[in-house]
NUBANU-816581 format. One line per field, with one value per residue (C-alpha): residue in three letters; z, y, x; residue number from 1. Coordinates in steps of 0.1 Angstrom, whole numbers, plus 5000, padded with zeros to 4 digits. Last residue first. Layout:
numar = c(ALA | ...)
c3 = c(Z | ...)
c2 = c(Y | ...)
c1 = c(X | ...)
kolza = c(NUM | ...)
This chain:
numar = c(LYS | GLY | LEU | VAL | ASN | ASN | TYR | SER | GLN | TYR | GLY | PHE | ASN | PHE | LYS | VAL | ILE | VAL | GLU | PRO | TYR | VAL | VAL | ASN | GLY | SER | SER | VAL | TYR | SER | THR | ASP | PRO | VAL | LEU | ASP | VAL | ILE | ARG | PHE | PRO | LEU | ALA | THR | THR | THR | ASN | SER | TYR | TYR | ILE | GLY | THR | GLN | ALA | ASN | GLY | PHE | THR | THR | ASN | PRO | ASN | ASN | LEU | VAL | LEU | GLY | VAL | ASN | THR | GLY | LEU | ALA | THR | GLN | GLN | VAL | PRO | ALA | ILE | VAL | LEU | GLY | THR | THR | ASN | ALA | THR | ASP | GLY | VAL | SER | ALA | VAL | GLN | TYR | LEU | ALA | ASP | PRO | ASP | ASP | SER | ILE | TYR | ALA | PHE | ALA | ASP | THR | VAL | GLY | SER | ALA | PHE | GLY | PRO | TRP | TYR | GLN | SER | TYR | THR | PRO | GLN | LYS | THR | VAL | PRO | ASN | THR | TYR | ARG | CYS | GLY | LEU | PHE | VAL | GLY | LEU | VAL | GLY | ALA | VAL | ALA | SER | THR | ASP | THR | ALA | LEU | ALA | SER | ALA | ILE | VAL | THR | GLY | SER | THR | ASP | LEU | GLN | VAL | VAL | GLN | GLY | ASN | TYR | LEU | ALA | THR | ASN | TYR | ASN | VAL | SER | ALA | THR | THR | ILE | ALA | ILE | GLN | ARG | THR | ALA | GLY | ALA | PHE | VAL | GLN | GLY | GLY | ILE | LEU | ASN | ILE | PRO | LYS | LEU | GLY | TYR | PRO | LYS | SER | ILE | THR | PRO | TYR | ALA | MET)
c3 = c(5342 | 5356 | 5335 | 5339 | 5309 | 5304 | 5322 | 5306 | 5270 | 5250 | 5268 | 5249 | 5214 | 5215 | 5192 | 5156 | 5131 | 5095 | 5071 | 5035 | 5028 | 4993 | 4976 | 4943 | 4921 | 4947 | 4940 | 4967 | 4997 | 5024 | 5023 | 5022 | 5040 | 5072 | 5082 | 5114 | 5141 | 5129 | 5157 | 5174 | 5191 | 5169 | 5173 | 5137 | 5119 | 5088 | 5062 | 5058 | 5070 | 5083 | 5107 | 5109 | 5131 | 5118 | 5153 | 5154 | 5167 | 5138 | 5122 | 5138 | 5118 | 5134 | 5119 | 5111 | 5136 | 5116 | 5139 | 5137 | 5126 | 5136 | 5113 | 5126 | 5097 | 5068 | 5046 | 5042 | 5020 | 5028 | 4997 | 4984 | 4993 | 4970 | 4982 | 5002 | 5014 | 5050 | 5046 | 5069 | 5059 | 5057 | 5041 | 5054 | 5067 | 5084 | 5119 | 5137 | 5173 | 5194 | 5232 | 5253 | 5271 | 5282 | 5284 | 5262 | 5277 | 5287 | 5297 | 5327 | 5329 | 5364 | 5369 | 5338 | 5341 | 5326 | 5294 | 5280 | 5255 | 5230 | 5244 | 5219 | 5213 | 5241 | 5272 | 5288 | 5323 | 5323 | 5337 | 5304 | 5299 | 5317 | 5304 | 5331 | 5318 | 5302 | 5277 | 5245 | 5233 | 5240 | 5232 | 5255 | 5287 | 5276 | 5308 | 5300 | 5263 | 5255 | 5227 | 5189 | 5187 | 5153 | 5168 | 5205 | 5208 | 5234 | 5242 | 5279 | 5307 | 5343 | 5369 | 5374 | 5357 | 5326 | 5318 | 5282 | 5252 | 5218 | 5196 | 5185 | 5195 | 5197 | 5224 | 5222 | 5241 | 5268 | 5298 | 5332 | 5365 | 5400 | 5404 | 5382 | 5344 | 5321 | 5349 | 5342 | 5335 | 5324 | 5295 | 5290 | 5256 | 5257 | 5238 | 5235 | 5240 | 5208 | 5219 | 5217 | 5227 | 5206 | 5182 | 5196 | 5169 | 5164 | 5144 | 5117 | 5084 | 5055 | 5024 | 5036 | 5008 | 5021 | 5019 | 4991 | 5000)
c2 = c(5278 | 5259 | 5255 | 5222 | 5208 | 5172 | 5173 | 5207 | 5195 | 5214 | 5200 | 5167 | 5170 | 5165 | 5136 | 5133 | 5109 | 5121 | 5129 | 5142 | 5169 | 5170 | 5143 | 5127 | 5150 | 5149 | 5112 | 5087 | 5082 | 5104 | 5098 | 5060 | 5056 | 5075 | 5084 | 5079 | 5096 | 5132 | 5154 | 5183 | 5216 | 5228 | 5228 | 5233 | 5201 | 5210 | 5189 | 5216 | 5199 | 5225 | 5209 | 5214 | 5231 | 5230 | 5229 | 5212 | 5225 | 5211 | 5243 | 5265 | 5248 | 5266 | 5293 | 5278 | 5276 | 5261 | 5239 | 5234 | 5204 | 5184 | 5156 | 5121 | 5105 | 5129 | 5107 | 5083 | 5108 | 5135 | 5142 | 5178 | 5197 | 5201 | 5229 | 5218 | 5253 | 5251 | 5266 | 5292 | 5293 | 5269 | 5239 | 5219 | 5186 | 5169 | 5154 | 5121 | 5124 | 5102 | 5105 | 5099 | 5132 | 5121 | 5152 | 5145 | 5171 | 5171 | 5206 | 5216 | 5244 | 5250 | 5287 | 5296 | 5329 | 5353 | 5362 | 5328 | 5308 | 5283 | 5254 | 5226 | 5190 | 5196 | 5180 | 5201 | 5198 | 5217 | 5253 | 5260 | 5294 | 5293 | 5258 | 5239 | 5228 | 5199 | 5199 | 5186 | 5170 | 5197 | 5186 | 5188 | 5206 | 5235 | 5253 | 5271 | 5274 | 5257 | 5272 | 5271 | 5281 | 5275 | 5270 | 5272 | 5300 | 5279 | 5283 | 5285 | 5260 | 5271 | 5273 | 5310 | 5317 | 5301 | 5265 | 5253 | 5242 | 5226 | 5223 | 5190 | 5198 | 5236 | 5262 | 5294 | 5325 | 5341 | 5325 | 5334 | 5330 | 5338 | 5312 | 5289 | 5286 | 5263 | 5238 | 5207 | 5172 | 5147 | 5123 | 5086 | 5075 | 5041 | 5051 | 5018 | 5015 | 5007 | 5023 | 5059 | 5061 | 5057 | 5076 | 5111 | 5135 | 5169 | 5194 | 5186 | 5197 | 5197 | 5176 | 5145 | 5121 | 5088 | 5057 | 5034 | 5000)
c1 = c(5144 | 5174 | 5205 | 5223 | 5203 | 5195 | 5162 | 5154 | 5158 | 5185 | 5216 | 5218 | 5201 | 5164 | 5153 | 5145 | 5128 | 5125 | 5097 | 5097 | 5072 | 5057 | 5077 | 5070 | 5090 | 5118 | 5124 | 5116 | 5139 | 5123 | 5085 | 5084 | 5117 | 5107 | 5143 | 5163 | 5183 | 5181 | 5194 | 5175 | 5183 | 5212 | 5250 | 5263 | 5274 | 5253 | 5235 | 5208 | 5176 | 5152 | 5126 | 5089 | 5064 | 5028 | 5012 | 4978 | 4945 | 4925 | 4912 | 4939 | 4967 | 4996 | 5019 | 5053 | 5080 | 5109 | 5130 | 5167 | 5186 | 5217 | 5228 | 5234 | 5215 | 5213 | 5235 | 5206 | 5188 | 5162 | 5142 | 5140 | 5109 | 5079 | 5056 | 5026 | 5017 | 5029 | 5063 | 5080 | 5116 | 5146 | 5129 | 5099 | 5113 | 5083 | 5084 | 5084 | 5096 | 5119 | 5117 | 5148 | 5144 | 5109 | 5088 | 5058 | 5035 | 4998 | 4990 | 4969 | 4943 | 4929 | 4925 | 4904 | 4885 | 4911 | 4929 | 4921 | 4943 | 4929 | 4949 | 4950 | 4937 | 4912 | 4898 | 4871 | 4856 | 4823 | 4817 | 4798 | 4813 | 4847 | 4854 | 4872 | 4906 | 4924 | 4953 | 4968 | 5000 | 5026 | 5062 | 5092 | 5102 | 5125 | 5133 | 5166 | 5177 | 5209 | 5231 | 5229 | 5192 | 5176 | 5141 | 5133 | 5108 | 5089 | 5052 | 5043 | 5038 | 5037 | 5064 | 5060 | 5094 | 5078 | 5084 | 5088 | 5069 | 5076 | 5045 | 5030 | 4995 | 4990 | 4993 | 4973 | 4985 | 4963 | 4981 | 4967 | 4986 | 4974 | 4946 | 4967 | 4971 | 4992 | 4998 | 5019 | 5007 | 5034 | 5028 | 5030 | 5017 | 5033 | 5064 | 5082 | 5120 | 5139 | 5171 | 5158 | 5121 | 5090 | 5066 | 5062 | 5048 | 5064 | 5045 | 5020 | 5036 | 5012 | 5006 | 5023 | 5013 | 5000 | 5023 | 5014 | 5000)
kolza = c(213 | 212 | 211 | 210 | 209 | 208 | 207 | 206 | 205 | 204 | 203 | 202 | 201 | 200 | 199 | 198 | 197 | 196 | 195 | 194 | 193 | 192 | 191 | 190 | 189 | 188 | 187 | 186 | 185 | 184 | 183 | 182 | 181 | 180 | 179 | 178 | 177 | 176 | 175 | 174 | 173 | 172 | 171 | 170 | 169 | 168 | 167 | 166 | 165 | 164 | 163 | 162 | 161 | 160 | 159 | 158 | 157 | 156 | 155 | 154 | 153 | 152 | 151 | 150 | 149 | 148 | 147 | 146 | 145 | 144 | 143 | 142 | 141 | 140 | 139 | 138 | 137 | 136 | 135 | 134 | 133 | 132 | 131 | 130 | 129 | 128 | 127 | 126 | 125 | 124 | 123 | 122 | 121 | 120 | 119 | 118 | 117 | 116 | 115 | 114 | 113 | 112 | 111 | 110 | 109 | 108 | 107 | 106 | 105 | 104 | 103 | 102 | 101 | 100 | 99 | 98 | 97 | 96 | 95 | 94 | 93 | 92 | 91 | 90 | 89 | 88 | 87 | 86 | 85 | 84 | 83 | 82 | 81 | 80 | 79 | 78 | 77 | 76 | 75 | 74 | 73 | 72 | 71 | 70 | 69 | 68 | 67 | 66 | 65 | 64 | 63 | 62 | 61 | 60 | 59 | 58 | 57 | 56 | 55 | 54 | 53 | 52 | 51 | 50 | 49 | 48 | 47 | 46 | 45 | 44 | 43 | 42 | 41 | 40 | 39 | 38 | 37 | 36 | 35 | 34 | 33 | 32 | 31 | 30 | 29 | 28 | 27 | 26 | 25 | 24 | 23 | 22 | 21 | 20 | 19 | 18 | 17 | 16 | 15 | 14 | 13 | 12 | 11 | 10 | 9 | 8 | 7 | 6 | 5 | 4 | 3 | 2 | 1)
């Protein structure tokens, strides 16, 4: 069966752990809001997040950074909160952001420093339009890559973060550890977004970083 065409980037998707360990869907719940903290910025599934000085979750600007950034937790996978209008518990693909009225929002975060993520290669600039990107070949293994922080898909609540593969040895936040053969090896005329498997480089994820938040 042919592999489906990847027509849009979809953020970072946890698939397993380094060394063949299974990703069983485990996440950590960390507050987005509290009685004294509001967060009026949307967070999307597949987006990298970090800790604020208040100990709550915020969006991370981690992208092409070449030095460690304090407090980077991992990847946002959804949230729960009490809807301020209906007063009912709400489980959501994304956090819409509220200026006030929500004091019990919690993010579900893939925070294992050994986690591997499937992600699309999108080029060196913002790109969510389905343009053909060059295939990623076997020589890409072991290469460091930065993130491209595209605008999110607000219809489905997904981030559209991708990676920029440039065959560089520069210190960057992620490393390619594997390819997705069906979308990486084929000729460029048949590729929309080739996919790779990446993990956080040592020192970029908070649990492997001597810097506190």
